[in-house]
C-alpha positions, 0 to 999 in steps of 0.5 A: 573542376573541368577536367578531360581525358585526352590522345590516341585512338587505343590510349584506355580514356574511356576505361579509366574514366568510369572507376575514377569517378567512383572512387572520386565519388566514394572521397565525397565529390560529386562527379559527373562523366560525359564524351566526346562526341556524344554526351548529348541525344543530338550529339549521339547523333552526330556520334553515329555520322561522324563513327560511320565507316561507309562515312569514307568520301567526308571531308576533313571541314565537314567531318570538324563542323560536325565534332563543333555542333556535337561540342557545342550542344554538349558544353551548352545542355551538360558541361556549362549547367554542369559547372555552375551546379559545382559538380566535377565535370570529366570529358572523355576527349573536348577541343584539343581532340578537334586542334590534334585531328582534325588539325595536326591530322588533316593538316587546317589551319591550328590558328583557324580553328582555335576561333571556330573552338572558341564559338563552339565552347563559349571559351569553355576551357578546361582546368586540366587535361589528361594526356593517355599517352600511347605510341600510335602503332600500338594503340591501334593493335588494341582497337583492333583487340576489340573489335571497335573500330571505326571511320577515324581509327581506319586512317592512315598510321601517318594520320595517327603519327600526325595527331599524337605529335600534335599531341605532344605539342600542345602539352609543351605550349601549356604544361600548367594543364598538361600532364601527359601518362604513360598508356603504356602502362597495366591498368591498374598502373595508369588509374593510381596515377590519374587519382593521384594527379587529381586529386594533388590538384583538387586539393590545391584548389582548395588549400 
């Protein structure tokens, strides 16, 4: 089963995945965690280019293609092989981030992006996507407080609001795949909800 975690900056995705993976392993599941962009040696090099604050001259199309390149490598080197082995894959961001950020955020054509995403992923889409939902202003405050500020964080608040709206539009379009979780709650409350949702979905697949 392929599960992805999406959300605006500061939604807490990354910090939730490690304890979730430990919990699922204790339940007997074989779990692999990865992230975007990155997750491979090649992808990590691309990530460095994408996240550097000084790369302010990067064009949105360049940004899009770099994300797609890193994702293509991650799918073929990590995600698809692990799924074929029967492992549960948890991914911190995936293709929907491109639709949210480079599509809704930058205003690139969504249909074109979907075609490019199908090519980059070999038509591999998640079985379940959890949207950790937080108001963009609150999320950016969390990011600043955490001290891990990157080039995408530095986009305007208006950009991040377009991203947030895009996530909600995608979730409404595909309610079978997407589940929205209020990420403004305490860490433990969010983790409990994530565990409940995933266990329910796993059990339904084996019933």
